[in-house]
C-alpha positions in Angstrom: 0.0 0.0 0.0 1.3 3.4 -1.0 0.8 6.1 1.6 1.0 9.8 1.1 4.0 11.5 2.8 3.3 14.1 5.4 3.6 17.7 4.3 6.9 18.3 6.1 8.6 15.3 4.5 7.2 16.1 1.1 8.3 19.7 1.3 11.8 18.7 2.4 12.2 16.2 -0.5 10.8 18.6 -3.1 13.2 21.4 -1.8 16.1 18.9 -2.1 15.2 18.0 -5.7 14.6 21.7 -6.5 18.1 22.5 -5.3 19.6 19.8 -7.4 17.7 21.1 -10.4 18.9 24.6 -9.7 22.5 23.3 -9.5 21.9 21.5 -12.8 20.7 24.7 -14.5 23.7 26.6 -13.2 26.1 23.8 -14.4 24.6 23.3 -17.9 26.1 26.4 -19.5 29.5 25.3 -18.1 29.1 21.9 -19.6 28.1 23.4 -22.9 31.1 25.6 -22.8 33.3 22.6 -22.0 32.0 21.0 -25.2 33.2 24.1 -27.2 36.5 24.0 -25.4 36.8 20.3 -26.2 36.4 21.2 -29.9 39.0 23.9 -29.7 41.3 21.5 -27.9 40.9 18.9 -30.6 41.8 21.4 -33.3 44.9 22.4 -31.3 45.9 18.8 -30.8 45.6 18.1 -34.5 48.1 20.8 -35.3 50.4 19.7 -32.5 50.3 16.1 -33.7 50.9 17.1 -37.3 54.0 19.1 -36.2 55.2 16.1 -34.2 54.4 13.1 -36.4 54.8 14.6 -39.9 58.6 15.1 -39.4 58.7 18.8 -38.7 59.5 18.2 -35.0 62.4 15.8 -35.9 63.8 18.3 -38.4 63.9 21.1 -35.9 65.1 18.8 -33.1 68.0 17.7 -35.2 68.9 21.2 -36.2 68.9 22.3 -32.5 71.0 19.3 -31.6 73.4 20.4 -34.4 73.7 23.9 -32.9 70.9 25.9 -34.3 70.5 28.8 -31.8 66.8 28.9 -30.9 65.3 30.4 -27.7 63.4 27.6 -26.1 62.4 29.7 -23.0 58.7 29.4 -22.2 56.2 31.2 -20.0 56.4 28.3 -17.6 55.0 25.3 -19.5 57.2 22.6 -21.0 58.9 23.4 -24.3 57.3 21.9 -27.4 60.8 20.8 -28.3 61.2 18.8 -25.1 61.4 15.1 -25.9 58.1 14.0 -24.4 56.0 17.2 -24.3 53.9 16.7 -27.4 53.7 13.0 -27.0 52.4 13.4 -23.4 49.9 16.0 -24.5 48.4 13.5 -27.0 48.4 10.8 -24.3 46.6 13.1 -21.9 44.0 14.1 -24.5 43.4 10.4 -25.3 43.0 9.5 -21.6 40.6 12.4 -21.1 38.6 11.3 -24.2 38.2 7.8 -22.9 37.2 9.1 -19.5 34.5 11.4 -21.1 33.4 8.6 -23.4 33.0 6.2 -20.5 31.1 8.8 -18.5 28.8 9.5 -21.5 28.1 5.8 -22.0 27.3 5.4 -18.3 24.7 8.3 -18.6 23.2 6.8 -21.7 23.1 3.3 -20.2 21.7 4.5 -16.9 22.1 0.9 -15.7 25.8 1.1 -15.8 28.3 2.6 -13.4 27.9 6.2 -12.4 29.6 8.9 -14.5 32.9 10.1 -13.1 
């Protein structure tokens, strides 16, 4: 038998769900912006990978090794001419893509594990 909740319990639960919905509506624009950022990140990564894998990196790296005087000072991030910088960036992007994919599948499945 399904009994009606008392007014205080009903109000408390509705307030709780309303707060979650309010949080969702505040979060949604950030999630949408993250999708736009993801697209820009993908475009950047394509350019970085092209530089790295199409031989341009190796050509510059060899020239620097042979004495080409290039300023590799950065604003604090790793130099793109560092041995692992671009490789690691690609690996980080791929790991994040898998994480987002798994989270999306979990949301779509709704029977699977919770999204991370």
